[in-house]
N, C-alpha and C positions, 0 to 999 in steps of 0.2 A: 306540647313539647316539640321542639325541632331537634332532630338527631342529625349530627354531621359526622360522616365517616370519611376519614382520610386514609393515609397509607397504612396505618396500624391502629386504627380506632380513633376516637376523639371524644368530643364533648356533647352535652345536651343542654339546651337553654329553655327557659320557661317563656310564658306569653309576652313578657316585656324585655326579653333578651338577656336575662341574668343566667349565668352559668349554674346549672343544677347538678351536673354530674360529669364524670369522665371515666372512660375505660379504654384500655389498650389491649389489642389482640393482634394476632398474626394476620397479614393481608392474604388470607387464603379462604377457601369456601367455608371451612369450619369456623374461621374467625368471623366471617360475615354473619353466619348463623348465630354465633354468640352475641354479636352486637344487636341483631334484630330481636333476639329473645330478651336481652337486657332492656332495650328501648320499650318493647311492648309490655314488659312487666312494670316498668316505671310509670308509664302513662298509656292509655289505650290508643292514643292517636300519635303518630310520628310522621315526620316529613323528612326525606333525605335531602340534605343540603349539599353534600359533597361525597364523591365516590371516585377515588383516583385510580382504582383498579379496574372494576367492571360493573356497570350499572345494571347489567342483565340479571344478576342475582337478586337485586331488590325488586326489579320488575316481575321476575318469576315468582317472588314471594308475595305479590299483590300490593307492593308499596308504590307510591307515586314519587317519581324522581323529578326534581326541579333543577334543570341545568342553569347555572349562573355564569354569565360571560366573565372572562378574566379581568376585563377592564372595570367591570362593576365591583369585582372583588377587591381590586387594588384601591379603588376610591373608598370603599368601606373600611379597608384596612388602615388607610391613612387617617381616617377620622377617629380611630380607636386610640386608647391610651398607650397600648404597648407599642414599642418601637421595633422596627425590623420586619423580617418576613420569615415565617416558619410554618410548618404544618399546623401546629395548634393555633397560631394567630389566624391563618387562612381559614381554618375550620370555624372559629368563632365568627369571623367576618361573614362567611357565606351563610352560616345558620341564621345570623341576625338579619341579613339582607333578605333571605327567603321568607323569614317570618314577617318582616316589615312590609314586603311587597307581595301580597298573595296573588296578584294578577300575572306573575311571571308564568309563561307557558310551561306546562308539564309534559313529561314524556310517558307514554303508555305503551305497553307491550302489545304487539299485534303479530300473531303467528303467520299472517299472510304477508306482512310487510317485511319481516326479518329476512326471509330467503331472497327477496328482491334486493334489499340493501346489501346483503353479502355478495350477491352476484355483481352488483354495480361497483362495489368497492374492489372486488377482484379484477373486474374489467379495467377500471381506472389504473390499477397497479400494472397490469399487463400493457396498457397503452403507453404509460410512462416509460416502461422498460423498452418497448419497441421504438419509441421516439428517440431514446438515448442511443440505441444501436444504429438507427437510421442516420442520425447526425454523425456518428463516428464513421460509418461507411462512406457517407458523402464527403467527409473530410479526407479520408484516405483516397477516395477516387479523385478528388480535386488535386491532391498531392501528386497523383500519377498523371492525370490528364484533365486540366481545367475545362476543356471543351466538352468532354464526356460527362463531367459532373453537372454542367449547366443543362445538358439535354436530359439527364436522368434525375428527376427530383421527386417523383411520386412513387416512392418505394413501398407505400402501403398496398399498391396494386401488384398482384402476382405476375401479370404480364411484364410490368416494368422490372421486377426483380429478375425474371428469367432473361430479359434483354440485357440487363446489367451483368449477369453471370457470363453470358456469352462474350460480351465486350471485355470483361476482365480476363477471361481465358486467353484472349488474343493479345494481351499485353505481355511485355517481358516478365519473366519470373523474378519477383522481388518480394521482400517481406511485407510491404504494404499491400501488394496484390493478394498474398496468401491470407493476411488477416482480414481483408475485406471479403474475400470469398468465404472464409470461415464464419463470418458473422451474418451472412445472408440466410444460412440455414436456421439459426435461432429466430430471425425475423419471420421466416415462413411459419415456424411452429407457433410463435406468439400470435400471428395473424389468424391462424386456424383456430386457436383457442378463443380469441376475441370474437370471431364470427360464430363459434359454437355458443358462447355465452349470449350473444344477441339473439340467437335462435331460441335459446331456453327462456329468455326474458319475454319474447314476443307473446306467447299464449298467456303468460302470467299477467302481463300488463294489459293486453287487450281485453281480458276477461274482467279485470279489476277497474280499469280506467278508460272506458270507451268515450266518455264525454271529454276527458282531458285530451285524448288522442285526436279528437275532432278539431281541436284548435290548430290553426295554421302555424306551422313551425315546430310542432311537437311530434317527435317520432318516438319509437320504442325506447331508445336509450334516454332521451330527454324526459319522458314520462316516468321511467324507472328512477332516474336521478331525483326528480321532484318528489316522488313518493318516498324514496329512501331517506331524503332529508327532512321531509315534513312529518312522516309517520301518520299519526291520527290527526286529521285536519280539524276535528272538533275541539282540540285543545286550544284553538284560537277562538276567542269570543266573537270576533268580527273580521271582516276583510281588512279593516284598518289595522287591527292587531297583527294580522298576517303580513301586511305591508311593512309594518314597523319591524317585524322579525326578519324579513328578507332584505331590508335596507332600501326599499323603493319609496318609503314614505319621505317626502321632502322636509327639509329643515328650513323654517322661515327665517328671513333676514329682517329684523325688527328695527334696524337703525335707519329711520327715515322713510322706509318703503316696505310696508308689510305685504306687498303683492309679490315680492321676489323671494326666491328660495335658493338655497345652496345645496350642493351635492351631499348626500348622506353616505358617509363612509363606514357606517356601522351595520349591524345586522349580520345575518348568515351570508357570508360571501359566496359560498357554493350555490346557494339558492339564487343569489343575486346574479351570479355568472350564468346560470341556466336561463333565467328570465332575460338576461341580456342577449343570449344567443337566439332566443325566440323572437325578441324584438328586432334583431338584425334581419332575420328571415322575413318577418312581416313587413318591415320597412322596404324590402326589396320585392316581395311577391303579393302582399295583401292590399287590396284596394282601399279598404277601410283605414288601415294603418297609414298608408301613404297619404290619404286625404286628411287624416288627423295632423300629420306632420306639416303638410302644406298649409293647412288652415292656421295652425299655431304660429307659423313663421309669418303669415300674411296679416294676422289680426292682433298679434301680441308682439312684445319686444323680446321674445325668447330667442336665444341663440339656437343653433342647430342641436347642440348637446342638450340644452334645456328642453327643447321639444322632444328629444329622444327620451329624456327622463320621464316626461309626461306619459309617453307611450308605455314605458316600463311600468309605471304606476298603474295605468289602465290594465295592462296585462296581468298584474298581480291580482286585481279584482276578478278578472276573467278566470284566471287559474284557480282562485279560491272558490268561486261559484261552481266550477267544474268538479273540483275535488270534493266539495260538499255534496253535490248531486251524486257523484260516483260512490261516495261513502254510504249515503242513505240507501241507494239502490243495492249495493252489495250487502248491507246489513239486513235489508228487508227481503232480499232474494228476488227482487223484481227484475224486469227486463234490463239487460246490460247494453242495449243499443243506444247510441247517442240520440239526444232529443233536440 
């Protein structure tokens, strides 16, 4: 049986996708428990197809969560008989899709990964807020003195912020100057908190991911982002499945030339962005990556962007192998040093 839980309960379907039952409860902790009890009493095995509130309750209860991308849900919904879009229709579509495609990557609870993911998400929110304030301060400074705004661009650095404060104090008293000065203090506070989070992440990541950290272009924050998005790396059956998940697997062009590939815009875009940053660093600093890009451009008809996508695909495999090695070392309690 496949159990699909939406905002207030939902349906269960049998092995061939037929609707077998429906129950509606409140989208609260006690409602989640009621649905799990109902599902387990109906059949001994259940798979969560949808969980619009919080999947952590299912994970904590020992269930396996199968995340289904929204685009896959839309395609499955369009193929059904019922028209429109609603929670019951989405629930049936997701449950049937999860049942029909058992190879979809699952999510598993890891007590070591969750704190890292929470810290990474918190840091990203703080960085976004700091960027918003920095942009506003630069706009206000530019309104006061364009030459000063051009000279002061790196407000992430504490010395730059102090320099800007002194320069603003020397300007005539205006509302723009007052607002700009008032927003430098929150930028200072956000920067201190961001640095504190990075210090907290460092021992957690270094102890858990030494082999991943040994890759050129991977720092503490990058490794934490990768672990937070991937979770349990063993949920991917191969490096190819991992590449498909992170969007680095190429899409072949079959019209006349099966050797060409087009850009893959699918997959987990946050993972793809992280791998992109690693590739940019390696293309600038790593001799092996630079040699690969040069060789591709000299021996194939790849464009510069095409060669760069080849590098990202290679880095996906390298990252996968490092995560697998770190996972087994952590599980077995062996040496955490890079090999």
